[in-house]
CHARMM-style PDB file with segment names, atoms N, HN, CA, C and O in Angstrom:
ATOM      1  N   MET     1       0.836  -1.181   0.000  1.00  0.00      PROA
ATOM      2  CA  MET     1       0.000   0.000   0.000  1.00  0.00      PROA
ATOM      3  C   MET     1       0.877   1.239   0.000  1.00  0.00      PROA
ATOM      4  O   MET     1       1.884   1.310   0.705  1.00  0.00      PROA
ATOM      5  N   LYS     2       0.477   2.206  -0.801  1.00  0.00      PROA
ATOM      6  HN  LYS     2      -0.341   2.148  -1.373  1.00  0.00      PROA
ATOM      7  CA  LYS     2       1.213   3.463  -0.850  1.00  0.00      PROA
ATOM      8  C   LYS     2       0.904   4.278   0.397  1.00  0.00      PROA
ATOM      9  O   LYS     2      -0.153   4.122   1.007  1.00  0.00      PROA
ATOM     10  N   GLU     3       1.824   5.139   0.764  1.00  0.00      PROA
ATOM     11  HN  GLU     3       2.683   5.267   0.269  1.00  0.00      PROA
ATOM     12  CA  GLU     3       1.609   6.004   1.914  1.00  0.00      PROA
ATOM     13  C   GLU     3       1.053   7.339   1.446  1.00  0.00      PROA
ATOM     14  O   GLU     3       1.467   7.860   0.410  1.00  0.00      PROA
ATOM     15  N   SER     4       0.123   7.889   2.201  1.00  0.00      PROA
ATOM     16  HN  SER     4      -0.213   7.466   3.043  1.00  0.00      PROA
ATOM     17  CA  SER     4      -0.456   9.177   1.861  1.00  0.00      PROA
ATOM     18  C   SER     4       0.598  10.270   1.940  1.00  0.00      PROA
ATOM     19  O   SER     4       1.444  10.268   2.833  1.00  0.00      PROA
ATOM     20  N   VAL     5       0.538  11.199   1.000  1.00  0.00      PROA
ATOM     21  HN  VAL     5      -0.150  11.201   0.274  1.00  0.00      PROA
ATOM     22  CA  VAL     5       1.475  12.322   1.028  1.00  0.00      PROA
ATOM     23  C   VAL     5       0.950  13.446   1.913  1.00  0.00      PROA
ATOM     24  O   VAL     5       1.686  14.376   2.242  1.00  0.00      PROA
ATOM     25  N   TYR     6      -0.328  13.362   2.302  1.00  0.00      PROA
ATOM     26  HN  TYR     6      -0.926  12.606   2.035  1.00  0.00      PROA
ATOM     27  CA  TYR     6      -0.935  14.375   3.156  1.00  0.00      PROA
ATOM     28  C   TYR     6      -0.890  13.922   4.611  1.00  0.00      PROA
ATOM     29  O   TYR     6      -1.111  12.750   4.912  1.00  0.00      PROA
ATOM     30  N   LYS     7      -0.607  14.842   5.491  1.00  0.00      PROA
ATOM     31  HN  LYS     7      -0.426  15.794   5.246  1.00  0.00      PROA
ATOM     32  CA  LYS     7      -0.502  14.515   6.914  1.00  0.00      PROA
ATOM     33  C   LYS     7      -1.683  15.026   7.731  1.00  0.00      PROA
ATOM     34  O   LYS     7      -1.863  14.614   8.877  1.00  0.00      PROA
ATOM     35  N   SER     8      -2.499  15.928   7.153  1.00  0.00      PROA
ATOM     36  HN  SER     8      -2.353  16.264   6.222  1.00  0.00      PROA
ATOM     37  CA  SER     8      -3.692  16.416   7.849  1.00  0.00      PROA
ATOM     38  C   SER     8      -4.723  16.865   6.821  1.00  0.00      PROA
ATOM     39  O   SER     8      -4.387  17.162   5.675  1.00  0.00      PROA
ATOM     40  N   TYR     9      -5.981  16.911   7.246  1.00  0.00      PROA
ATOM     41  HN  TYR     9      -6.254  16.669   8.178  1.00  0.00      PROA
ATOM     42  CA  TYR     9      -7.057  17.349   6.368  1.00  0.00      PROA
ATOM     43  C   TYR     9      -6.886  18.810   5.946  1.00  0.00      PROA
ATOM     44  O   TYR     9      -7.319  19.198   4.861  1.00  0.00      PROA
ATOM     45  N   GLU    10      -6.261  19.609   6.792  1.00  0.00      PROA
ATOM     46  HN  GLU    10      -5.909  19.294   7.673  1.00  0.00      PROA
ATOM     47  CA  GLU    10      -6.077  21.025   6.488  1.00  0.00      PROA
ATOM     48  C   GLU    10      -5.250  21.243   5.228  1.00  0.00      PROA
ATOM     49  O   GLU    10      -5.396  22.270   4.565  1.00  0.00      PROA
ATOM     50  N   GLU    11      -4.389  20.298   4.891  1.00  0.00      PROA
ATOM     51  HN  GLU    11      -4.270  19.464   5.430  1.00  0.00      PROA
ATOM     52  CA  GLU    11      -3.534  20.414   3.713  1.00  0.00      PROA
ATOM     53  C   GLU    11      -4.283  20.188   2.406  1.00  0.00      PROA
ATOM     54  O   GLU    11      -3.775  20.525   1.336  1.00  0.00      PROA
ATOM     55  N   LEU    12      -5.480  19.622   2.478  1.00  0.00      PROA
ATOM     56  HN  LEU    12      -5.893  19.348   3.347  1.00  0.00      PROA
ATOM     57  CA  LEU    12      -6.225  19.276   1.275  1.00  0.00      PROA
ATOM     58  C   LEU    12      -6.836  20.500   0.606  1.00  0.00      PROA
ATOM     59  O   LEU    12      -7.197  21.468   1.275  1.00  0.00      PROA
ATOM     60  N   PRO    13      -6.950  20.452  -0.734  1.00  0.00      PROA
ATOM     61  CA  PRO    13      -7.651  21.534  -1.421  1.00  0.00      PROA
ATOM     62  C   PRO    13      -9.152  21.439  -1.167  1.00  0.00      PROA
ATOM     63  O   PRO    13      -9.629  20.417  -0.675  1.00  0.00      PROA
ATOM     64  N   LEU    14      -9.900  22.489  -1.496  1.00  0.00      PROA
ATOM     65  HN  LEU    14      -9.512  23.320  -1.895  1.00  0.00      PROA
ATOM     66  CA  LEU    14     -11.348  22.504  -1.299  1.00  0.00      PROA
ATOM     67  C   LEU    14     -12.047  21.368  -2.056  1.00  0.00      PROA
ATOM     68  O   LEU    14     -12.988  20.762  -1.544  1.00  0.00      PROA
ATOM     69  N   PHE    15     -11.583  21.088  -3.267  1.00  0.00      PROA
ATOM     70  HN  PHE    15     -10.819  21.580  -3.683  1.00  0.00      PROA
ATOM     71  CA  PHE    15     -12.134  20.010  -4.079  1.00  0.00      PROA
ATOM     72  C   PHE    15     -11.005  19.068  -4.478  1.00  0.00      PROA
ATOM     73  O   PHE    15      -9.930  19.507  -4.885  1.00  0.00      PROA
ATOM     74  N   LEU    16     -11.265  17.770  -4.355  1.00  0.00      PROA
ATOM     75  HN  LEU    16     -12.138  17.414  -4.024  1.00  0.00      PROA
ATOM     76  CA  LEU    16     -10.260  16.762  -4.659  1.00  0.00      PROA
ATOM     77  C   LEU    16     -10.595  16.097  -5.987  1.00  0.00      PROA
ATOM     78  O   LEU    16     -11.747  15.741  -6.233  1.00  0.00      PROA
ATOM     79  N   ASN    17      -9.595  15.930  -6.841  1.00  0.00      PROA
ATOM     80  HN  ASN    17      -8.658  16.220  -6.642  1.00  0.00      PROA
ATOM     81  CA  ASN    17      -9.791  15.156  -8.061  1.00  0.00      PROA
ATOM     82  C   ASN    17      -9.339  13.720  -7.789  1.00  0.00      PROA
ATOM     83  O   ASN    17      -8.897  13.410  -6.683  1.00  0.00      PROA
ATOM     84  N   ALA    18      -9.446  12.860  -8.775  1.00  0.00      PROA
ATOM     85  HN  ALA    18      -9.805  13.112  -9.673  1.00  0.00      PROA
ATOM     86  CA  ALA    18      -9.103  11.449  -8.569  1.00  0.00      PROA
ATOM     87  C   ALA    18      -7.643  11.270  -8.145  1.00  0.00      PROA
ATOM     88  O   ALA    18      -7.333  10.420  -7.310  1.00  0.00      PROA
ATOM     89  N   GLU    19      -6.766  12.063  -8.717  1.00  0.00      PROA
ATOM     90  HN  GLU    19      -7.019  12.753  -9.396  1.00  0.00      PROA
ATOM     91  CA  GLU    19      -5.346  11.959  -8.362  1.00  0.00      PROA
ATOM     92  C   GLU    19      -5.128  12.300  -6.888  1.00  0.00      PROA
ATOM     93  O   GLU    19      -4.357  11.631  -6.200  1.00  0.00      PROA
ATOM     94  N   THR    20      -5.802  13.331  -6.411  1.00  0.00      PROA
ATOM     95  HN  THR    20      -6.428  13.874  -6.970  1.00  0.00      PROA
ATOM     96  CA  THR    20      -5.664  13.736  -5.008  1.00  0.00      PROA
ATOM     97  C   THR    20      -6.291  12.703  -4.082  1.00  0.00      PROA
ATOM     98  O   THR    20      -5.722  12.377  -3.041  1.00  0.00      PROA
ATOM     99  N   VAL    21      -7.462  12.184  -4.455  1.00  0.00      PROA
ATOM    100  HN  VAL    21      -7.925  12.449  -5.302  1.00  0.00      PROA
ATOM    101  CA  VAL    21      -8.099  11.132  -3.656  1.00  0.00      PROA
ATOM    102  C   VAL    21      -7.145   9.947  -3.527  1.00  0.00      PROA
ATOM    103  O   VAL    21      -6.997   9.382  -2.443  1.00  0.00      PROA
ATOM    104  N   ALA    22      -6.503   9.572  -4.621  1.00  0.00      PROA
ATOM    105  HN  ALA    22      -6.623  10.031  -5.502  1.00  0.00      PROA
ATOM    106  CA  ALA    22      -5.557   8.456  -4.608  1.00  0.00      PROA
ATOM    107  C   ALA    22      -4.388   8.738  -3.665  1.00  0.00      PROA
ATOM    108  O   ALA    22      -3.982   7.866  -2.897  1.00  0.00      PROA
ATOM    109  N   LYS    23      -3.852   9.949  -3.722  1.00  0.00      PROA
ATOM    110  HN  LYS    23      -4.182  10.658  -4.345  1.00  0.00      PROA
ATOM    111  CA  LYS    23      -2.725  10.312  -2.856  1.00  0.00      PROA
ATOM    112  C   LYS    23      -3.123  10.304  -1.385  1.00  0.00      PROA
ATOM    113  O   LYS    23      -2.356   9.855  -0.533  1.00  0.00      PROA
ATOM    114  N   VAL    24      -4.325  10.803  -1.085  1.00  0.00      PROA
ATOM    115  HN  VAL    24      -4.948  11.169  -1.777  1.00  0.00      PROA
ATOM    116  CA  VAL    24      -4.783  10.871   0.302  1.00  0.00      PROA
ATOM    117  C   VAL    24      -4.979   9.465   0.868  1.00  0.00      PROA
ATOM    118  O   VAL    24      -4.569   9.176   1.992  1.00  0.00      PROA
ATOM    119  N   LEU    25      -5.608   8.596   0.078  1.00  0.00      PROA
ATOM    120  HN  LEU    25      -5.940   8.831  -0.836  1.00  0.00      PROA
ATOM    121  CA  LEU    25      -5.906   7.247   0.559  1.00  0.00      PROA
ATOM    122  C   LEU    25      -4.740   6.279   0.404  1.00  0.00      PROA
ATOM    123  O   LEU    25      -4.768   5.174   0.946  1.00  0.00      PROA
ATOM    124  N   GLY    26      -3.716   6.694  -0.336  1.00  0.00      PROA
ATOM    125  HN  GLY    26      -3.693   7.591  -0.777  1.00  0.00      PROA
ATOM    126  CA  GLY    26      -2.569   5.821  -0.544  1.00  0.00      PROA
ATOM    127  C   GLY    26      -2.887   4.656  -1.463  1.00  0.00      PROA
ATOM    128  O   GLY    26      -2.409   3.541  -1.253  1.00  0.00      PROA
ATOM    129  N   VAL    27      -3.706   4.920  -2.498  1.00  0.00      PROA
ATOM    130  HN  VAL    27      -4.094   5.826  -2.669  1.00  0.00      PROA
ATOM    131  CA  VAL    27      -4.088   3.883  -3.455  1.00  0.00      PROA
ATOM    132  C   VAL    27      -3.710   4.334  -4.859  1.00  0.00      PROA
ATOM    133  O   VAL    27      -3.297   5.475  -5.066  1.00  0.00      PROA
ATOM    134  N   ALA    28      -3.854   3.433  -5.813  1.00  0.00      PROA
ATOM    135  HN  ALA    28      -4.189   2.506  -5.645  1.00  0.00      PROA
ATOM    136  CA  ALA    28      -3.580   3.745  -7.212  1.00  0.00      PROA
ATOM    137  C   ALA    28      -4.668   4.667  -7.759  1.00  0.00      PROA
ATOM    138  O   ALA    28      -5.807   4.607  -7.297  1.00  0.00      PROA
ATOM    139  N   PRO    29      -4.342   5.512  -8.725  1.00  0.00      PROA
ATOM    140  CA  PRO    29      -5.352   6.379  -9.337  1.00  0.00      PROA
ATOM    141  C   PRO    29      -6.541   5.597  -9.908  1.00  0.00      PROA
ATOM    142  O   PRO    29      -7.674   6.075  -9.849  1.00  0.00      PROA
ATOM    143  N   SER    30      -6.301   4.424 -10.448  1.00  0.00      PROA
ATOM    144  HN  SER    30      -5.381   4.036 -10.496  1.00  0.00      PROA
ATOM    145  CA  SER    30      -7.402   3.621 -10.985  1.00  0.00      PROA
ATOM    146  C   SER    30      -8.379   3.219  -9.877  1.00  0.00      PROA
ATOM    147  O   SER    30      -9.587   3.160 -10.107  1.00  0.00      PROA
ATOM    148  N   THR    31      -7.870   2.947  -8.698  1.00  0.00      PROA
ATOM    149  HN  THR    31      -6.888   2.995  -8.511  1.00  0.00      PROA
ATOM    150  CA  THR    31      -8.725   2.619  -7.555  1.00  0.00      PROA
ATOM    151  C   THR    31      -9.541   3.831  -7.142  1.00  0.00      PROA
ATOM    152  O   THR    31     -10.714   3.697  -6.793  1.00  0.00      PROA
ATOM    153  N   ALA    32      -8.939   5.009  -7.175  1.00  0.00      PROA
ATOM    154  HN  ALA    32      -7.986   5.118  -7.458  1.00  0.00      PROA
ATOM    155  CA  ALA    32      -9.663   6.233  -6.836  1.00  0.00      PROA
ATOM    156  C   ALA    32     -10.794   6.478  -7.831  1.00  0.00      PROA
ATOM    157  O   ALA    32     -11.892   6.864  -7.432  1.00  0.00      PROA
ATOM    158  N   TYR    33     -10.537   6.258  -9.125  1.00  0.00      PROA
ATOM    159  HN  TYR    33      -9.645   5.944  -9.449  1.00  0.00      PROA
ATOM    160  CA  TYR    33     -11.584   6.418 -10.139  1.00  0.00      PROA
ATOM    161  C   TYR    33     -12.737   5.456  -9.882  1.00  0.00      PROA
ATOM    162  O   TYR    33     -13.902   5.842  -9.982  1.00  0.00      PROA
ATOM    163  N   GLU    34     -12.425   4.220  -9.555  1.00  0.00      PROA
ATOM    164  HN  GLU    34     -11.479   3.907  -9.473  1.00  0.00      PROA
ATOM    165  CA  GLU    34     -13.466   3.233  -9.251  1.00  0.00      PROA
ATOM    166  C   GLU    34     -14.284   3.700  -8.045  1.00  0.00      PROA
ATOM    167  O   GLU    34     -15.514   3.635  -8.060  1.00  0.00      PROA
ATOM    168  N   LEU    35     -13.610   4.160  -7.025  1.00  0.00      PROA
ATOM    169  HN  LEU    35     -12.611   4.213  -7.013  1.00  0.00      PROA
ATOM    170  CA  LEU    35     -14.281   4.632  -5.814  1.00  0.00      PROA
ATOM    171  C   LEU    35     -15.201   5.808  -6.118  1.00  0.00      PROA
ATOM    172  O   LEU    35     -16.303   5.895  -5.577  1.00  0.00      PROA
ATOM    173  N   MET    36     -14.752   6.703  -6.975  1.00  0.00      PROA
ATOM    174  HN  MET    36     -13.856   6.632  -7.415  1.00  0.00      PROA
ATOM    175  CA  MET    36     -15.543   7.886  -7.309  1.00  0.00      PROA
ATOM    176  C   MET    36     -16.802   7.542  -8.101  1.00  0.00      PROA
ATOM    177  O   MET    36     -17.693   8.380  -8.242  1.00  0.00      PROA
ATOM    178  N   HSD    37     -16.880   6.333  -8.612  1.00  0.00      PROA
ATOM    179  HN  HSD    37     -16.157   5.653  -8.497  1.00  0.00      PROA
ATOM    180  CA  HSD    37     -18.079   5.879  -9.316  1.00  0.00      PROA
ATOM    181  C   HSD    37     -19.025   5.098  -8.402  1.00  0.00      PROA
ATOM    182  O   HSD    37     -20.099   4.687  -8.840  1.00  0.00      PROA
ATOM    183  N   GLU    38     -18.644   4.890  -7.150  1.00  0.00      PROA
ATOM    184  HN  GLU    38     -17.771   5.224  -6.795  1.00  0.00      PROA
ATOM    185  CA  GLU    38     -19.516   4.206  -6.198  1.00  0.00      PROA
ATOM    186  C   GLU    38     -20.678   5.121  -5.814  1.00  0.00      PROA
ATOM    187  O   GLU    38     -20.522   6.338  -5.713  1.00  0.00      PROA
ATOM    188  N   ALA    39     -21.835   4.515  -5.605  1.00  0.00      PROA
ATOM    189  HN  ALA    39     -21.962   3.527  -5.687  1.00  0.00      PROA
ATOM    190  CA  ALA    39     -23.057   5.296  -5.317  1.00  0.00      PROA
ATOM    191  C   ALA    39     -22.958   6.128  -4.042  1.00  0.00      PROA
ATOM    192  O   ALA    39     -23.496   7.234  -3.988  1.00  0.00      PROA
ATOM    193  N   ASP    40     -22.280   5.616  -3.016  1.00  0.00      PROA
ATOM    194  HN  ASP    40     -21.843   4.717  -3.059  1.00  0.00      PROA
ATOM    195  CA  ASP    40     -22.232   6.340  -1.739  1.00  0.00      PROA
ATOM    196  C   ASP    40     -21.035   7.280  -1.601  1.00  0.00      PROA
ATOM    197  O   ASP    40     -20.848   7.896  -0.551  1.00  0.00      PROA
ATOM    198  N   PHE    41     -20.230   7.391  -2.647  1.00  0.00      PROA
ATOM    199  HN  PHE    41     -20.381   6.891  -3.500  1.00  0.00      PROA
ATOM    200  CA  PHE    41     -19.066   8.279  -2.580  1.00  0.00      PROA
ATOM    201  C   PHE    41     -19.496   9.685  -2.997  1.00  0.00      PROA
ATOM    202  O   PHE    41     -20.190   9.836  -4.003  1.00  0.00      PROA
ATOM    203  N   PRO    42     -19.101  10.719  -2.248  1.00  0.00      PROA
ATOM    204  CA  PRO    42     -19.604  12.083  -2.472  1.00  0.00      PROA
ATOM    205  C   PRO    42     -18.972  12.817  -3.662  1.00  0.00      PROA
ATOM    206  O   PRO    42     -18.250  13.799  -3.492  1.00  0.00      PROA
ATOM    207  N   THR    43     -19.256  12.323  -4.850  1.00  0.00      PROA
ATOM    208  HN  THR    43     -19.843  11.525  -4.988  1.00  0.00      PROA
ATOM    209  CA  THR    43     -18.677  12.915  -6.048  1.00  0.00      PROA
ATOM    210  C   THR    43     -19.593  13.985  -6.636  1.00  0.00      PROA
ATOM    211  O   THR    43     -20.810  13.812  -6.694  1.00  0.00      PROA
ATOM    212  N   LEU    44     -19.005  15.070  -7.062  1.00  0.00      PROA
ATOM    213  HN  LEU    44     -18.016  15.211  -7.015  1.00  0.00      PROA
ATOM    214  CA  LEU    44     -19.717  16.157  -7.719  1.00  0.00      PROA
ATOM    215  C   LEU    44     -19.273  16.165  -9.172  1.00  0.00      PROA
ATOM    216  O   LEU    44     -18.082  16.283  -9.459  1.00  0.00      PROA
ATOM    217  N   LYS    45     -20.232  16.039 -10.099  1.00  0.00      PROA
ATOM    218  HN  LYS    45     -21.199  15.943  -9.866  1.00  0.00      PROA
ATOM    219  CA  LYS    45     -19.906  16.054 -11.524  1.00  0.00      PROA
ATOM    220  C   LYS    45     -20.086  17.463 -12.070  1.00  0.00      PROA
ATOM    221  O   LYS    45     -21.129  18.090 -11.884  1.00  0.00      PROA
ATOM    222  N   ILE    46     -19.062  17.943 -12.741  1.00  0.00      PROA
ATOM    223  HN  ILE    46     -18.215  17.434 -12.892  1.00  0.00      PROA
ATOM    224  CA  ILE    46     -19.094  19.243 -13.391  1.00  0.00      PROA
ATOM    225  C   ILE    46     -18.699  18.988 -14.846  1.00  0.00      PROA
ATOM    226  O   ILE    46     -17.517  18.883 -15.175  1.00  0.00      PROA
ATOM    227  N   GLY    47     -19.709  18.892 -15.705  1.00  0.00      PROA
ATOM    228  HN  GLY    47     -20.669  18.978 -15.437  1.00  0.00      PROA
ATOM    229  CA  GLY    47     -19.445  18.501 -17.084  1.00  0.00      PROA
ATOM    230  C   GLY    47     -18.919  17.076 -17.087  1.00  0.00      PROA
ATOM    231  O   GLY    47     -19.567  16.178 -16.550  1.00  0.00      PROA
ATOM    232  N   ASN    48     -17.771  16.858 -17.675  1.00  0.00      PROA
ATOM    233  HN  ASN    48     -17.244  17.588 -18.111  1.00  0.00      PROA
ATOM    234  CA  ASN    48     -17.137  15.534 -17.686  1.00  0.00      PROA
ATOM    235  C   ASN    48     -16.204  15.328 -16.497  1.00  0.00      PROA
ATOM    236  O   ASN    48     -15.662  14.240 -16.303  1.00  0.00      PROA
ATOM    237  N   ARG    49     -16.024  16.367 -15.717  1.00  0.00      PROA
ATOM    238  HN  ARG    49     -16.463  17.251 -15.875  1.00  0.00      PROA
ATOM    239  CA  ARG    49     -15.077  16.316 -14.594  1.00  0.00      PROA
ATOM    240  C   ARG    49     -15.772  15.854 -13.324  1.00  0.00      PROA
ATOM    241  O   ARG    49     -16.921  16.210 -13.062  1.00  0.00      PROA
ATOM    242  N   MET    50     -15.063  15.062 -12.547  1.00  0.00      PROA
ATOM    243  HN  MET    50     -14.130  14.773 -12.760  1.00  0.00      PROA
ATOM    244  CA  MET    50     -15.572  14.602 -11.254  1.00  0.00      PROA
ATOM    245  C   MET    50     -14.639  15.098 -10.161  1.00  0.00      PROA
ATOM    246  O   MET    50     -13.424  14.911 -10.231  1.00  0.00      PROA
ATOM    247  N   VAL    51     -15.223  15.734  -9.151  1.00  0.00      PROA
ATOM    248  HN  VAL    51     -16.209  15.886  -9.094  1.00  0.00      PROA
ATOM    249  CA  VAL    51     -14.450  16.205  -8.009  1.00  0.00      PROA
ATOM    250  C   VAL    51     -15.177  15.818  -6.727  1.00  0.00      PROA
ATOM    251  O   VAL    51     -16.360  15.478  -6.746  1.00  0.00      PROA
ATOM    252  N   VAL    52     -14.463  15.874  -5.629  1.00  0.00      PROA
ATOM    253  HN  VAL    52     -13.502  16.150  -5.613  1.00  0.00      PROA
ATOM    254  CA  VAL    52     -15.030  15.520  -4.336  1.00  0.00      PROA
ATOM    255  C   VAL    52     -14.835  16.699  -3.389  1.00  0.00      PROA
ATOM    256  O   VAL    52     -13.700  17.108  -3.143  1.00  0.00      PROA
ATOM    257  N   PRO    53     -15.930  17.255  -2.851  1.00  0.00      PROA
ATOM    258  CA  PRO    53     -15.787  18.343  -1.881  1.00  0.00      PROA
ATOM    259  C   PRO    53     -15.031  17.841  -0.639  1.00  0.00      PROA
ATOM    260  O   PRO    53     -15.349  16.783  -0.095  1.00  0.00      PROA
ATOM    261  N   LYS    54     -14.059  18.592  -0.213  1.00  0.00      PROA
ATOM    262  HN  LYS    54     -13.801  19.451  -0.655  1.00  0.00      PROA
ATOM    263  CA  LYS    54     -13.205  18.222   0.913  1.00  0.00      PROA
ATOM    264  C   LYS    54     -14.009  17.807   2.144  1.00  0.00      PROA
ATOM    265  O   LYS    54     -13.751  16.752   2.723  1.00  0.00      PROA
ATOM    266  N   GLU    55     -14.971  18.619   2.544  1.00  0.00      PROA
ATOM    267  HN  GLU    55     -15.180  19.476   2.074  1.00  0.00      PROA
ATOM    268  CA  GLU    55     -15.739  18.323   3.767  1.00  0.00      PROA
ATOM    269  C   GLU    55     -16.526  17.024   3.637  1.00  0.00      PROA
ATOM    270  O   GLU    55     -16.612  16.252   4.592  1.00  0.00      PROA
ATOM    271  N   GLN    56     -17.102  16.777   2.456  1.00  0.00      PROA
ATOM    272  HN  GLN    56     -17.032  17.404   1.681  1.00  0.00      PROA
ATOM    273  CA  GLN    56     -17.855  15.544   2.240  1.00  0.00      PROA
ATOM    274  C   GLN    56     -16.929  14.333   2.229  1.00  0.00      PROA
ATOM    275  O   GLN    56     -17.311  13.253   2.681  1.00  0.00      PROA
ATOM    276  N   PHE    57     -15.720  14.508   1.716  1.00  0.00      PROA
ATOM    277  HN  PHE    57     -15.410  15.385   1.349  1.00  0.00      PROA
ATOM    278  CA  PHE    57     -14.733  13.434   1.719  1.00  0.00      PROA
ATOM    279  C   PHE    57     -14.361  13.058   3.156  1.00  0.00      PROA
ATOM    280  O   PHE    57     -14.260  11.877   3.486  1.00  0.00      PROA
ATOM    281  N   ILE    58     -14.160  14.055   3.999  1.00  0.00      PROA
ATOM    282  HN  ILE    58     -14.242  15.015   3.732  1.00  0.00      PROA
ATOM    283  CA  ILE    58     -13.812  13.808   5.402  1.00  0.00      PROA
ATOM    284  C   ILE    58     -14.937  13.040   6.096  1.00  0.00      PROA
ATOM    285  O   ILE    58     -14.681  12.098   6.847  1.00  0.00      PROA
ATOM    286  N   ILE    59     -16.177  13.443   5.843  1.00  0.00      PROA
ATOM    287  HN  ILE    59     -16.385  14.208   5.233  1.00  0.00      PROA
ATOM    288  CA  ILE    59     -17.327  12.743   6.425  1.00  0.00      PROA
ATOM    289  C   ILE    59     -17.381  11.304   5.931  1.00  0.00      PROA
ATOM    290  O   ILE    59     -17.641  10.390   6.712  1.00  0.00      PROA
ATOM    291  N   TRP    60     -17.137  11.096   4.637  1.00  0.00      PROA
ATOM    292  HN  TRP    60     -16.926  11.839   4.002  1.00  0.00      PROA
ATOM    293  CA  TRP    60     -17.151   9.750   4.063  1.00  0.00      PROA
ATOM    294  C   TRP    60     -16.093   8.871   4.745  1.00  0.00      PROA
ATOM    295  O   TRP    60     -16.366   7.722   5.089  1.00  0.00      PROA
ATOM    296  N   VAL    61     -14.899   9.411   4.934  1.00  0.00      PROA
ATOM    297  HN  VAL    61     -14.677  10.345   4.654  1.00  0.00      PROA
ATOM    298  CA  VAL    61     -13.821   8.656   5.589  1.00  0.00      PROA
ATOM    299  C   VAL    61     -14.242   8.286   7.012  1.00  0.00      PROA
ATOM    300  O   VAL    61     -14.052   7.146   7.437  1.00  0.00      PROA
ATOM    301  N   GLN    62     -14.805   9.228   7.738  1.00  0.00      PROA
ATOM    302  HN  GLN    62     -14.959  10.154   7.392  1.00  0.00      PROA
ATOM    303  CA  GLN    62     -15.228   8.962   9.113  1.00  0.00      PROA
ATOM    304  C   GLN    62     -16.305   7.879   9.164  1.00  0.00      PROA
ATOM    305  O   GLN    62     -16.294   7.038  10.062  1.00  0.00      PROA
ATOM    306  N   ARG    63     -17.217   7.895   8.223  1.00  0.00      PROA
ATOM    307  HN  ARG    63     -17.226   8.579   7.494  1.00  0.00      PROA
ATOM    308  CA  ARG    63     -18.293   6.902   8.198  1.00  0.00      PROA
ATOM    309  C   ARG    63     -17.797   5.507   7.828  1.00  0.00      PROA
ATOM    310  O   ARG    63     -18.420   4.507   8.185  1.00  0.00      PROA
ATOM    311  N   HSD    64     -16.686   5.442   7.118  1.00  0.00      PROA
ATOM    312  HN  HSD    64     -16.180   6.254   6.828  1.00  0.00      PROA
ATOM    313  CA  HSD    64     -16.177   4.155   6.652  1.00  0.00      PROA
ATOM    314  C   HSD    64     -14.962   3.658   7.439  1.00  0.00      PROA
ATOM    315  O   HSD    64     -14.255   2.752   6.999  1.00  0.00      PROA
ATOM    316  N   THR    65     -14.736   4.252   8.584  1.00  0.00      PROA
ATOM    317  HN  THR    65     -15.311   4.989   8.941  1.00  0.00      PROA
ATOM    318  CA  THR    65     -13.672   3.778   9.450  1.00  0.00      PROA
ATOM    319  C   THR    65     -14.265   3.259  10.750  1.00  0.00      PROA
ATOM    320  O   THR    65     -15.473   3.359  10.968  1.00  0.00      PROA
ATOM    321  N   GLU    66     -13.448   2.724  11.586  1.00  0.00      PROA
ATOM    322  HN  GLU    66     -12.467   2.644  11.409  1.00  0.00      PROA
ATOM    323  CA  GLU    66     -13.910   2.121  12.840  1.00  0.00      PROA
ATOM    324  C   GLU    66     -14.863   3.043  13.591  1.00  0.00      PROA
ATOM    325  O   GLU    66     -14.572   4.217  13.822  1.00  0.00      PROA
ATOM    326  N   GLY    67     -15.994   2.485  13.959  1.00  0.00      PROA
ATOM    327  HN  GLY    67     -16.230   1.531  13.771  1.00  0.00      PROA
ATOM    328  CA  GLY    67     -16.984   3.253  14.696  1.00  0.00      PROA
ATOM    329  C   GLY    67     -18.014   3.929  13.814  1.00  0.00      PROA
ATOM    330  O   GLY    67     -19.007   4.460  14.312  1.00  0.00      PROA
ATOM    331  N   GLY    68     -17.788   3.914  12.506  1.00  0.00      PROA
ATOM    332  HN  GLY    68     -16.982   3.482  12.101  1.00  0.00      PROA
ATOM    333  CA  GLY    68     -18.726   4.546  11.579  1.00  0.00      PROA
ATOM    334  C   GLY    68     -19.693   3.538  10.989  1.00  0.00      PROA
ATOM    335  O   GLY    68     -19.562   2.333  11.202  1.00  0.00      PROA
ATOM    336  N   VAL    69     -20.651   4.036  10.258  1.00  0.00      PROA
ATOM    337  HN  VAL    69     -20.758   5.015  10.085  1.00  0.00      PROA
ATOM    338  CA  VAL    69     -21.617   3.188   9.571  1.00  0.00      PROA
ATOM    339  C   VAL    69     -21.025   2.742   8.251  1.00  0.00      PROA
ATOM    340  O   VAL    69     -20.459   3.552   7.516  1.00  0.00      PROA
ATOM    341  N   GLN    70     -21.149   1.465   7.945  1.00  0.00      PROA
ATOM    342  HN  GLN    70     -21.608   0.807   8.542  1.00  0.00      PROA
ATOM    343  CA  GLN    70     -20.589   0.970   6.672  1.00  0.00      PROA
ATOM    344  C   GLN    70     -21.646   0.638   5.692  1.00  0.00      PROA
ATOM    345  OT1 GLN    70     -21.343   0.210   4.578  1.00  0.00      PROA
TER     346      GLN     70
END
């Protein structure tokens, strides 16, 4: 597994693209693209572009980690 290049949520941009999602989660970009197509993932489509609002991403991570709803 790759290690995240980000050390805190404050370092993240307001909107995350697939490359940033991959870096944050420490996964391959292809895995991030797959995740962004999941129904429960907070993706915002703008034309052909898909981005993830930072705050919604943080909530998603909290819900999918220990103690959260899966």
